[in-house]
PyMOL commands that place a pseudoatom at each C-alpha (Angstrom):
pseudoatom trace, name=CA, resn=MET, resi=1, chain=A, elem=C, hetatm=0, pos=[-34.029, 36.991, 38.522]
pseudoatom trace, name=CA, resn=PHE, resi=2, chain=A, elem=C, hetatm=0, pos=[-34.976, 39.936, 36.772]
pseudoatom trace, name=CA, resn=TYR, resi=3, chain=A, elem=C, hetatm=0, pos=[-34.549, 40.920, 33.095]
pseudoatom trace, name=CA, resn=ARG, resi=4, chain=A, elem=C, hetatm=0, pos=[-35.702, 43.629, 30.699]
pseudoatom trace, name=CA, resn=PRO, resi=5, chain=A, elem=C, hetatm=0, pos=[-37.073, 41.918, 27.532]
pseudoatom trace, name=CA, resn=GLU, resi=6, chain=A, elem=C, hetatm=0, pos=[-35.087, 44.395, 25.292]
pseudoatom trace, name=CA, resn=ASP, resi=7, chain=A, elem=C, hetatm=0, pos=[-31.875, 43.013, 26.842]
pseudoatom trace, name=CA, resn=GLY, resi=8, chain=A, elem=C, hetatm=0, pos=[-32.736, 39.557, 26.738]
pseudoatom trace, name=CA, resn=HIS, resi=9, chain=A, elem=C, hetatm=0, pos=[-33.126, 36.933, 29.367]
pseudoatom trace, name=CA, resn=GLY, resi=10, chain=A, elem=C, hetatm=0, pos=[-30.045, 34.669, 28.989]
pseudoatom trace, name=CA, resn=LEU, resi=11, chain=A, elem=C, hetatm=0, pos=[-32.221, 31.426, 29.332]
pseudoatom trace, name=CA, resn=PRO, resi=12, chain=A, elem=C, hetatm=0, pos=[-32.358, 28.634, 26.742]
pseudoatom trace, name=CA, resn=HIS, resi=13, chain=A, elem=C, hetatm=0, pos=[-36.102, 29.504, 25.854]
pseudoatom trace, name=CA, resn=ASN, resi=14, chain=A, elem=C, hetatm=0, pos=[-38.168, 32.527, 26.576]
pseudoatom trace, name=CA, resn=PRO, resi=15, chain=A, elem=C, hetatm=0, pos=[-39.883, 32.257, 29.911]
pseudoatom trace, name=CA, resn=PHE, resi=16, chain=A, elem=C, hetatm=0, pos=[-42.637, 34.747, 29.000]
pseudoatom trace, name=CA, resn=ASN, resi=17, chain=A, elem=C, hetatm=0, pos=[-44.126, 32.067, 26.774]
pseudoatom trace, name=CA, resn=ALA, resi=18, chain=A, elem=C, hetatm=0, pos=[-44.800, 29.941, 30.175]
pseudoatom trace, name=CA, resn=ILE, resi=19, chain=A, elem=C, hetatm=0, pos=[-45.400, 32.813, 32.558]
pseudoatom trace, name=CA, resn=VAL, resi=20, chain=A, elem=C, hetatm=0, pos=[-48.929, 33.849, 31.225]
pseudoatom trace, name=CA, resn=ALA, resi=21, chain=A, elem=C, hetatm=0, pos=[-50.522, 30.385, 31.522]
pseudoatom trace, name=CA, resn=PRO, resi=22, chain=A, elem=C, hetatm=0, pos=[-52.553, 28.553, 31.065]
pseudoatom trace, name=CA, resn=ARG, resi=23, chain=A, elem=C, hetatm=0, pos=[-53.690, 29.993, 28.022]
pseudoatom trace, name=CA, resn=PRO, resi=24, chain=A, elem=C, hetatm=0, pos=[-57.056, 28.805, 25.998]
pseudoatom trace, name=CA, resn=ILE, resi=25, chain=A, elem=C, hetatm=0, pos=[-56.552, 27.651, 22.744]
pseudoatom trace, name=CA, resn=GLY, resi=26, chain=A, elem=C, hetatm=0, pos=[-58.549, 29.163, 19.961]
pseudoatom trace, name=CA, resn=TRP, resi=27, chain=A, elem=C, hetatm=0, pos=[-58.745, 26.669, 16.843]
pseudoatom trace, name=CA, resn=ILE, resi=28, chain=A, elem=C, hetatm=0, pos=[-59.251, 29.298, 14.253]
pseudoatom trace, name=CA, resn=SER, resi=29, chain=A, elem=C, hetatm=0, pos=[-61.000, 28.185, 10.810]
pseudoatom trace, name=CA, resn=THR, resi=30, chain=A, elem=C, hetatm=0, pos=[-61.298, 30.537, 8.062]
pseudoatom trace, name=CA, resn=ARG, resi=31, chain=A, elem=C, hetatm=0, pos=[-62.244, 30.611, 4.260]
pseudoatom trace, name=CA, resn=GLY, resi=32, chain=A, elem=C, hetatm=0, pos=[-60.604, 32.733, 1.783]
pseudoatom trace, name=CA, resn=THR, resi=33, chain=A, elem=C, hetatm=0, pos=[-59.956, 32.967, -2.009]
pseudoatom trace, name=CA, resn=GLN, resi=34, chain=A, elem=C, hetatm=0, pos=[-57.375, 30.054, -1.716]
pseudoatom trace, name=CA, resn=GLY, resi=35, chain=A, elem=C, hetatm=0, pos=[-59.511, 27.904, 0.004]
pseudoatom trace, name=CA, resn=ASP, resi=36, chain=A, elem=C, hetatm=0, pos=[-60.324, 26.812, 3.855]
pseudoatom trace, name=CA, resn=ASN, resi=37, chain=A, elem=C, hetatm=0, pos=[-57.660, 26.850, 6.770]
pseudoatom trace, name=CA, resn=LEU, resi=38, chain=A, elem=C, hetatm=0, pos=[-57.560, 25.711, 10.237]
pseudoatom trace, name=CA, resn=ALA, resi=39, chain=A, elem=C, hetatm=0, pos=[-54.895, 26.673, 12.846]
pseudoatom trace, name=CA, resn=PRO, resi=40, chain=A, elem=C, hetatm=0, pos=[-54.538, 26.819, 16.860]
pseudoatom trace, name=CA, resn=TYR, resi=41, chain=A, elem=C, hetatm=0, pos=[-53.683, 30.135, 18.281]
pseudoatom trace, name=CA, resn=SER, resi=42, chain=A, elem=C, hetatm=0, pos=[-52.763, 30.104, 22.262]
pseudoatom trace, name=CA, resn=PHE, resi=43, chain=A, elem=C, hetatm=0, pos=[-53.004, 33.969, 22.277]
pseudoatom trace, name=CA, resn=PHE, resi=44, chain=A, elem=C, hetatm=0, pos=[-57.035, 33.628, 22.307]
pseudoatom trace, name=CA, resn=ASN, resi=45, chain=A, elem=C, hetatm=0, pos=[-59.743, 34.668, 24.887]
pseudoatom trace, name=CA, resn=ALA, resi=46, chain=A, elem=C, hetatm=0, pos=[-63.242, 36.077, 25.245]
pseudoatom trace, name=CA, resn=VAL, resi=47, chain=A, elem=C, hetatm=0, pos=[-63.318, 39.762, 25.745]
pseudoatom trace, name=CA, resn=ALA, resi=48, chain=A, elem=C, hetatm=0, pos=[-66.878, 40.877, 26.202]
pseudoatom trace, name=CA, resn=TYR, resi=49, chain=A, elem=C, hetatm=0, pos=[-70.301, 39.636, 26.981]
pseudoatom trace, name=CA, resn=VAL, resi=50, chain=A, elem=C, hetatm=0, pos=[-72.860, 41.965, 25.396]
pseudoatom trace, name=CA, resn=PRO, resi=51, chain=A, elem=C, hetatm=0, pos=[-72.464, 41.544, 22.493]
pseudoatom trace, name=CA, resn=PRO, resi=52, chain=A, elem=C, hetatm=0, pos=[-70.277, 38.485, 23.024]
pseudoatom trace, name=CA, resn=GLN, resi=53, chain=A, elem=C, hetatm=0, pos=[-66.887, 39.282, 21.489]
pseudoatom trace, name=CA, resn=VAL, resi=54, chain=A, elem=C, hetatm=0, pos=[-63.672, 37.199, 21.220]
pseudoatom trace, name=CA, resn=MET, resi=55, chain=A, elem=C, hetatm=0, pos=[-60.062, 37.832, 20.161]
pseudoatom trace, name=CA, resn=PHE, resi=56, chain=A, elem=C, hetatm=0, pos=[-56.965, 36.095, 19.026]
pseudoatom trace, name=CA, resn=ALA, resi=57, chain=A, elem=C, hetatm=0, pos=[-53.441, 37.219, 18.317]
pseudoatom trace, name=CA, resn=SER, resi=58, chain=A, elem=C, hetatm=0, pos=[-51.108, 36.111, 15.510]
pseudoatom trace, name=CA, resn=THR, resi=59, chain=A, elem=C, hetatm=0, pos=[-47.329, 36.700, 16.085]
pseudoatom trace, name=CA, resn=SER, resi=60, chain=A, elem=C, hetatm=0, pos=[-45.320, 35.532, 13.122]
pseudoatom trace, name=CA, resn=ALA, resi=61, chain=A, elem=C, hetatm=0, pos=[-45.769, 35.827, 9.313]
pseudoatom trace, name=CA, resn=LYS, resi=62, chain=A, elem=C, hetatm=0, pos=[-45.110, 33.724, 6.288]
pseudoatom trace, name=CA, resn=ASP, resi=63, chain=A, elem=C, hetatm=0, pos=[-43.452, 34.621, 3.083]
pseudoatom trace, name=CA, resn=ASP, resi=64, chain=A, elem=C, hetatm=0, pos=[-46.528, 34.098, 0.783]
pseudoatom trace, name=CA, resn=ARG, resi=65, chain=A, elem=C, hetatm=0, pos=[-48.995, 36.123, 3.089]
pseudoatom trace, name=CA, resn=ASP, resi=66, chain=A, elem=C, hetatm=0, pos=[-47.811, 39.631, 3.249]
pseudoatom trace, name=CA, resn=GLY, resi=67, chain=A, elem=C, hetatm=0, pos=[-46.506, 40.089, 6.696]
pseudoatom trace, name=CA, resn=THR, resi=68, chain=A, elem=C, hetatm=0, pos=[-48.820, 37.793, 8.535]
pseudoatom trace, name=CA, resn=LYS, resi=69, chain=A, elem=C, hetatm=0, pos=[-50.222, 34.267, 8.447]
pseudoatom trace, name=CA, resn=ASP, resi=70, chain=A, elem=C, hetatm=0, pos=[-53.017, 32.457, 6.553]
pseudoatom trace, name=CA, resn=SER, resi=71, chain=A, elem=C, hetatm=0, pos=[-55.790, 33.132, 9.247]
pseudoatom trace, name=CA, resn=VAL, resi=72, chain=A, elem=C, hetatm=0, pos=[-55.271, 36.903, 9.604]
pseudoatom trace, name=CA, resn=ALA, resi=73, chain=A, elem=C, hetatm=0, pos=[-55.028, 37.128, 5.725]
pseudoatom trace, name=CA, resn=GLN, resi=74, chain=A, elem=C, hetatm=0, pos=[-58.085, 35.225, 5.104]
pseudoatom trace, name=CA, resn=ILE, resi=75, chain=A, elem=C, hetatm=0, pos=[-60.093, 37.030, 7.738]
pseudoatom trace, name=CA, resn=ARG, resi=76, chain=A, elem=C, hetatm=0, pos=[-58.977, 40.334, 5.963]
pseudoatom trace, name=CA, resn=GLU, resi=77, chain=A, elem=C, hetatm=0, pos=[-60.654, 38.917, 2.804]
pseudoatom trace, name=CA, resn=SER, resi=78, chain=A, elem=C, hetatm=0, pos=[-63.754, 37.605, 4.221]
pseudoatom trace, name=CA, resn=GLY, resi=79, chain=A, elem=C, hetatm=0, pos=[-64.585, 39.458, 7.265]
pseudoatom trace, name=CA, resn=VAL, resi=80, chain=A, elem=C, hetatm=0, pos=[-65.644, 36.360, 9.208]
pseudoatom trace, name=CA, resn=PHE, resi=81, chain=A, elem=C, hetatm=0, pos=[-63.882, 33.605, 11.280]
pseudoatom trace, name=CA, resn=CYS, resi=82, chain=A, elem=C, hetatm=0, pos=[-64.933, 30.631, 13.606]
pseudoatom trace, name=CA, resn=VAL, resi=83, chain=A, elem=C, hetatm=0, pos=[-63.440, 29.694, 16.985]
pseudoatom trace, name=CA, resn=ASN, resi=84, chain=A, elem=C, hetatm=0, pos=[-63.494, 26.091, 17.498]
pseudoatom trace, name=CA, resn=ILE, resi=85, chain=A, elem=C, hetatm=0, pos=[-62.844, 24.862, 21.226]
pseudoatom trace, name=CA, resn=VAL, resi=86, chain=A, elem=C, hetatm=0, pos=[-60.165, 22.090, 21.450]
pseudoatom trace, name=CA, resn=GLU, resi=87, chain=A, elem=C, hetatm=0, pos=[-60.866, 19.028, 23.434]
pseudoatom trace, name=CA, resn=TYR, resi=88, chain=A, elem=C, hetatm=0, pos=[-58.218, 16.715, 25.043]
pseudoatom trace, name=CA, resn=ALA, resi=89, chain=A, elem=C, hetatm=0, pos=[-59.382, 13.967, 22.622]
pseudoatom trace, name=CA, resn=ALA, resi=90, chain=A, elem=C, hetatm=0, pos=[-58.497, 16.459, 19.642]
pseudoatom trace, name=CA, resn=ARG, resi=91, chain=A, elem=C, hetatm=0, pos=[-54.928, 17.140, 20.836]
pseudoatom trace, name=CA, resn=ASP, resi=92, chain=A, elem=C, hetatm=0, pos=[-52.974, 15.109, 18.093]
pseudoatom trace, name=CA, resn=VAL, resi=93, chain=A, elem=C, hetatm=0, pos=[-55.169, 16.633, 15.172]
pseudoatom trace, name=CA, resn=MET, resi=94, chain=A, elem=C, hetatm=0, pos=[-54.832, 20.096, 16.573]
pseudoatom trace, name=CA, resn=ASN, resi=95, chain=A, elem=C, hetatm=0, pos=[-51.323, 19.776, 16.801]
pseudoatom trace, name=CA, resn=ALA, resi=96, chain=A, elem=C, hetatm=0, pos=[-51.167, 18.477, 13.213]
pseudoatom trace, name=CA, resn=SER, resi=97, chain=A, elem=C, hetatm=0, pos=[-53.225, 21.431, 11.915]
pseudoatom trace, name=CA, resn=SER, resi=98, chain=A, elem=C, hetatm=0, pos=[-50.377, 23.811, 13.303]
pseudoatom trace, name=CA, resn=GLY, resi=99, chain=A, elem=C, hetatm=0, pos=[-47.705, 23.177, 10.849]
pseudoatom trace, name=CA, resn=ALA, resi=100, chain=A, elem=C, hetatm=0, pos=[-46.491, 25.717, 8.365]
pseudoatom trace, name=CA, resn=HIS, resi=101, chain=A, elem=C, hetatm=0, pos=[-47.975, 24.940, 4.945]
pseudoatom trace, name=CA, resn=PRO, resi=102, chain=A, elem=C, hetatm=0, pos=[-48.051, 26.891, 1.606]
pseudoatom trace, name=CA, resn=ALA, resi=103, chain=A, elem=C, hetatm=0, pos=[-51.004, 29.452, 1.313]
pseudoatom trace, name=CA, resn=GLY, resi=104, chain=A, elem=C, hetatm=0, pos=[-53.892, 27.359, 0.048]
pseudoatom trace, name=CA, resn=THR, resi=105, chain=A, elem=C, hetatm=0, pos=[-53.234, 24.303, 1.954]
pseudoatom trace, name=CA, resn=ASP, resi=106, chain=A, elem=C, hetatm=0, pos=[-56.288, 22.930, 3.613]
pseudoatom trace, name=CA, resn=GLU, resi=107, chain=A, elem=C, hetatm=0, pos=[-55.321, 21.838, 7.132]
pseudoatom trace, name=CA, resn=PHE, resi=108, chain=A, elem=C, hetatm=0, pos=[-58.766, 20.179, 7.793]
pseudoatom trace, name=CA, resn=ALA, resi=109, chain=A, elem=C, hetatm=0, pos=[-57.523, 17.653, 5.065]
pseudoatom trace, name=CA, resn=VAL, resi=110, chain=A, elem=C, hetatm=0, pos=[-53.845, 17.683, 6.218]
pseudoatom trace, name=CA, resn=ALA, resi=111, chain=A, elem=C, hetatm=0, pos=[-54.991, 16.755, 9.904]
pseudoatom trace, name=CA, resn=GLY, resi=112, chain=A, elem=C, hetatm=0, pos=[-57.847, 14.694, 8.940]
pseudoatom trace, name=CA, resn=VAL, resi=113, chain=A, elem=C, hetatm=0, pos=[-60.403, 16.955, 10.426]
pseudoatom trace, name=CA, resn=GLU, resi=114, chain=A, elem=C, hetatm=0, pos=[-63.967, 16.804, 9.304]
pseudoatom trace, name=CA, resn=LYS, resi=115, chain=A, elem=C, hetatm=0, pos=[-65.441, 20.109, 8.689]
pseudoatom trace, name=CA, resn=VAL, resi=116, chain=A, elem=C, hetatm=0, pos=[-68.940, 21.409, 8.406]
pseudoatom trace, name=CA, resn=GLN, resi=117, chain=A, elem=C, hetatm=0, pos=[-70.414, 24.922, 7.268]
pseudoatom trace, name=CA, resn=CYS, resi=118, chain=A, elem=C, hetatm=0, pos=[-71.283, 27.442, 9.773]
pseudoatom trace, name=CA, resn=ASP, resi=119, chain=A, elem=C, hetatm=0, pos=[-74.784, 28.803, 10.019]
pseudoatom trace, name=CA, resn=THR, resi=120, chain=A, elem=C, hetatm=0, pos=[-74.382, 32.373, 10.088]
pseudoatom trace, name=CA, resn=ILE, resi=121, chain=A, elem=C, hetatm=0, pos=[-71.215, 33.273, 8.132]
pseudoatom trace, name=CA, resn=ASP, resi=122, chain=A, elem=C, hetatm=0, pos=[-69.511, 31.718, 5.245]
pseudoatom trace, name=CA, resn=CYS, resi=123, chain=A, elem=C, hetatm=0, pos=[-66.807, 29.724, 6.822]
pseudoatom trace, name=CA, resn=PRO, resi=124, chain=A, elem=C, hetatm=0, pos=[-65.956, 26.102, 7.737]
pseudoatom trace, name=CA, resn=ARG, resi=125, chain=A, elem=C, hetatm=0, pos=[-66.136, 24.693, 11.327]
pseudoatom trace, name=CA, resn=VAL, resi=126, chain=A, elem=C, hetatm=0, pos=[-64.686, 21.727, 13.150]
pseudoatom trace, name=CA, resn=ALA, resi=127, chain=A, elem=C, hetatm=0, pos=[-67.518, 18.986, 12.951]
pseudoatom trace, name=CA, resn=GLY, resi=128, chain=A, elem=C, hetatm=0, pos=[-67.860, 17.555, 16.471]
pseudoatom trace, name=CA, resn=ALA, resi=129, chain=A, elem=C, hetatm=0, pos=[-65.994, 20.172, 18.609]
pseudoatom trace, name=CA, resn=PRO, resi=130, chain=A, elem=C, hetatm=0, pos=[-67.217, 20.883, 21.985]
pseudoatom trace, name=CA, resn=ALA, resi=131, chain=A, elem=C, hetatm=0, pos=[-68.209, 24.546, 20.980]
pseudoatom trace, name=CA, resn=SER, resi=132, chain=A, elem=C, hetatm=0, pos=[-67.576, 26.590, 18.024]
pseudoatom trace, name=CA, resn=LEU, resi=133, chain=A, elem=C, hetatm=0, pos=[-68.116, 30.356, 17.844]
pseudoatom trace, name=CA, resn=GLU, resi=134, chain=A, elem=C, hetatm=0, pos=[-69.104, 32.050, 14.478]
pseudoatom trace, name=CA, resn=CYS, resi=135, chain=A, elem=C, hetatm=0, pos=[-67.724, 35.385, 14.356]
pseudoatom trace, name=CA, resn=LYS, resi=136, chain=A, elem=C, hetatm=0, pos=[-68.008, 38.697, 12.318]
pseudoatom trace, name=CA, resn=LEU, resi=137, chain=A, elem=C, hetatm=0, pos=[-64.657, 40.434, 12.165]
pseudoatom trace, name=CA, resn=THR, resi=138, chain=A, elem=C, hetatm=0, pos=[-64.843, 43.844, 14.145]
pseudoatom trace, name=CA, resn=GLN, resi=139, chain=A, elem=C, hetatm=0, pos=[-61.290, 45.072, 13.915]
pseudoatom trace, name=CA, resn=ILE, resi=140, chain=A, elem=C, hetatm=0, pos=[-57.703, 43.919, 13.244]
pseudoatom trace, name=CA, resn=VAL, resi=141, chain=A, elem=C, hetatm=0, pos=[-55.241, 45.804, 15.411]
pseudoatom trace, name=CA, resn=GLN, resi=142, chain=A, elem=C, hetatm=0, pos=[-51.555, 45.919, 14.468]
pseudoatom trace, name=CA, resn=LEU, resi=143, chain=A, elem=C, hetatm=0, pos=[-49.360, 45.662, 17.726]
pseudoatom trace, name=CA, resn=PRO, resi=144, chain=A, elem=C, hetatm=0, pos=[-45.883, 46.767, 18.081]
pseudoatom trace, name=CA, resn=GLY, resi=145, chain=A, elem=C, hetatm=0, pos=[-43.553, 44.345, 16.346]
pseudoatom trace, name=CA, resn=GLU, resi=146, chain=A, elem=C, hetatm=0, pos=[-42.987, 43.141, 12.926]
pseudoatom trace, name=CA, resn=ALA, resi=147, chain=A, elem=C, hetatm=0, pos=[-45.883, 40.700, 12.422]
pseudoatom trace, name=CA, resn=ASN, resi=148, chain=A, elem=C, hetatm=0, pos=[-48.294, 40.971, 15.536]
pseudoatom trace, name=CA, resn=PHE, resi=149, chain=A, elem=C, hetatm=0, pos=[-51.853, 41.485, 14.737]
pseudoatom trace, name=CA, resn=ALA, resi=150, chain=A, elem=C, hetatm=0, pos=[-54.861, 41.050, 17.335]
pseudoatom trace, name=CA, resn=VAL, resi=151, chain=A, elem=C, hetatm=0, pos=[-57.952, 40.108, 15.645]
pseudoatom trace, name=CA, resn=PHE, resi=152, chain=A, elem=C, hetatm=0, pos=[-61.372, 40.864, 17.262]
pseudoatom trace, name=CA, resn=GLY, resi=153, chain=A, elem=C, hetatm=0, pos=[-64.805, 39.498, 16.411]
pseudoatom trace, name=CA, resn=GLN, resi=154, chain=A, elem=C, hetatm=0, pos=[-68.502, 39.628, 17.337]
pseudoatom trace, name=CA, resn=VAL, resi=155, chain=A, elem=C, hetatm=0, pos=[-69.796, 36.145, 17.830]
pseudoatom trace, name=CA, resn=THR, resi=156, chain=A, elem=C, hetatm=0, pos=[-72.785, 35.693, 15.614]
pseudoatom trace, name=CA, resn=GLY, resi=157, chain=A, elem=C, hetatm=0, pos=[-73.590, 32.062, 16.403]
pseudoatom trace, name=CA, resn=VAL, resi=158, chain=A, elem=C, hetatm=0, pos=[-72.828, 29.641, 19.064]
pseudoatom trace, name=CA, resn=HIS, resi=159, chain=A, elem=C, hetatm=0, pos=[-72.484, 25.697, 18.491]
pseudoatom trace, name=CA, resn=MET, resi=160, chain=A, elem=C, hetatm=0, pos=[-72.598, 23.713, 21.628]
pseudoatom trace, name=CA, resn=ARG, resi=161, chain=A, elem=C, hetatm=0, pos=[-72.131, 19.732, 21.305]
pseudoatom trace, name=CA, resn=ASP, resi=162, chain=A, elem=C, hetatm=0, pos=[-75.299, 18.240, 22.986]
pseudoatom trace, name=CA, resn=ASP, resi=163, chain=A, elem=C, hetatm=0, pos=[-73.138, 16.053, 25.545]
pseudoatom trace, name=CA, resn=CYS, resi=164, chain=A, elem=C, hetatm=0, pos=[-71.636, 19.235, 26.892]
pseudoatom trace, name=CA, resn=ILE, resi=165, chain=A, elem=C, hetatm=0, pos=[-74.693, 20.686, 28.255]
pseudoatom trace, name=CA, resn=ARG, resi=166, chain=A, elem=C, hetatm=0, pos=[-75.537, 19.345, 31.869]
pseudoatom trace, name=CA, resn=ASP, resi=167, chain=A, elem=C, hetatm=0, pos=[-78.259, 20.712, 34.096]
pseudoatom trace, name=CA, resn=GLY, resi=168, chain=A, elem=C, hetatm=0, pos=[-78.321, 23.689, 32.161]
pseudoatom trace, name=CA, resn=ARG, resi=169, chain=A, elem=C, hetatm=0, pos=[-74.788, 24.490, 31.937]
pseudoatom trace, name=CA, resn=PHE, resi=170, chain=A, elem=C, hetatm=0, pos=[-72.041, 24.150, 29.310]
pseudoatom trace, name=CA, resn=ASP, resi=171, chain=A, elem=C, hetatm=0, pos=[-69.855, 21.597, 31.159]
pseudoatom trace, name=CA, resn=VAL, resi=172, chain=A, elem=C, hetatm=0, pos=[-66.094, 21.809, 30.670]
pseudoatom trace, name=CA, resn=MET, resi=173, chain=A, elem=C, hetatm=0, pos=[-65.543, 18.748, 32.595]
pseudoatom trace, name=CA, resn=SER, resi=174, chain=A, elem=C, hetatm=0, pos=[-67.383, 16.827, 30.120]
pseudoatom trace, name=CA, resn=PHE, resi=175, chain=A, elem=C, hetatm=0, pos=[-64.753, 16.842, 27.602]
pseudoatom trace, name=CA, resn=GLY, resi=176, chain=A, elem=C, hetatm=0, pos=[-61.562, 18.387, 29.105]
pseudoatom trace, name=CA, resn=PRO, resi=177, chain=A, elem=C, hetatm=0, pos=[-60.552, 21.547, 27.436]
pseudoatom trace, name=CA, resn=MET, resi=178, chain=A, elem=C, hetatm=0, pos=[-56.976, 22.072, 26.559]
pseudoatom trace, name=CA, resn=ALA, resi=179, chain=A, elem=C, hetatm=0, pos=[-54.702, 24.886, 27.447]
pseudoatom trace, name=CA, resn=ARG, resi=180, chain=A, elem=C, hetatm=0, pos=[-51.111, 25.898, 26.445]
pseudoatom trace, name=CA, resn=LEU, resi=181, chain=A, elem=C, hetatm=0, pos=[-48.588, 26.296, 29.249]
pseudoatom trace, name=CA, resn=GLY, resi=182, chain=A, elem=C, hetatm=0, pos=[-45.641, 27.368, 27.136]
pseudoatom trace, name=CA, resn=TYR, resi=183, chain=A, elem=C, hetatm=0, pos=[-42.786, 25.498, 25.397]
pseudoatom trace, name=CA, resn=ARG, resi=184, chain=A, elem=C, hetatm=0, pos=[-43.940, 22.447, 24.268]
pseudoatom trace, name=CA, resn=ASP, resi=185, chain=A, elem=C, hetatm=0, pos=[-46.412, 21.883, 27.195]
pseudoatom trace, name=CA, resn=TYR, resi=186, chain=A, elem=C, hetatm=0, pos=[-49.977, 21.678, 27.299]
pseudoatom trace, name=CA, resn=CYS, resi=187, chain=A, elem=C, hetatm=0, pos=[-52.693, 20.924, 30.104]
pseudoatom trace, name=CA, resn=ARG, resi=188, chain=A, elem=C, hetatm=0, pos=[-56.264, 19.832, 30.371]
pseudoatom trace, name=CA, resn=VAL, resi=189, chain=A, elem=C, hetatm=0, pos=[-58.836, 20.942, 32.832]
pseudoatom trace, name=CA, resn=GLU, resi=190, chain=A, elem=C, hetatm=0, pos=[-59.423, 17.913, 35.060]
pseudoatom trace, name=CA, resn=SER, resi=191, chain=A, elem=C, hetatm=0, pos=[-60.810, 19.477, 38.384]
pseudoatom trace, name=CA, resn=LEU, resi=192, chain=A, elem=C, hetatm=0, pos=[-62.616, 22.367, 39.401]
pseudoatom trace, name=CA, resn=PHE, resi=193, chain=A, elem=C, hetatm=0, pos=[-63.926, 24.521, 42.386]
pseudoatom trace, name=CA, resn=SER, resi=194, chain=A, elem=C, hetatm=0, pos=[-66.304, 27.327, 42.859]
pseudoatom trace, name=CA, resn=LEU, resi=195, chain=A, elem=C, hetatm=0, pos=[-66.044, 30.715, 44.579]
pseudoatom trace, name=CA, resn=ALA, resi=196, chain=A, elem=C, hetatm=0, pos=[-68.911, 32.892, 45.392]
pseudoatom trace, name=CA, resn=ARG, resi=197, chain=A, elem=C, hetatm=0, pos=[-68.202, 36.586, 45.017]
pseudoatom trace, name=CA, resn=PRO, resi=198, chain=A, elem=C, hetatm=0, pos=[-68.515, 38.786, 48.263]
pseudoatom trace, name=CA, resn=ASP, resi=199, chain=A, elem=C, hetatm=0, pos=[-71.344, 40.501, 46.996]
pseudoatom trace, name=CA, resn=GLU, resi=200, chain=A, elem=C, hetatm=0, pos=[-73.362, 37.532, 45.903]
for i in range(1, 200): cmd.bond("trace and resi %d" % i, "trace and resi %d" % (i + 1))
show_as sticks, trace
zoom trace
């Protein structure tokens, strides 16, 4: 099968959502003039080592947020955000925080997620997350399309849960990080293998 996106694919659901998979989930927490916010984004990844930088993309809009969603609107205001890593045990509360709520709704409260204050930025983070990355906004890039924004941030503080550090490494197998596969499908990391580069 071949299709041009502008012509449509003819399938019941968009296959592009599942082709680029698995995608890590950035559970983005923000603080703005209307309060605290928490929402998961599966267009998320690390993009640089030195200095450490991450990005996530928001691809839809709400009527009460001027062409974007709560997370991007609040990052525009504050210039900061926190990326919380999602473990399998948090799958249900992560999903509960993904609902479309009116601006000013605190998804921490809606989903029953405990929050704590970040150390380097004025922003909440998910208490007990395997890891959280405190970030200072570097740029917001408007992508082609009506409500597509890529948000880039430099990591200013890193939280790692003590039980996730084993033999001097951050051990992803200790908590089973979740990833998005598209549609309503997710996965968790349950096995791993190592490969040495040819020049190592």
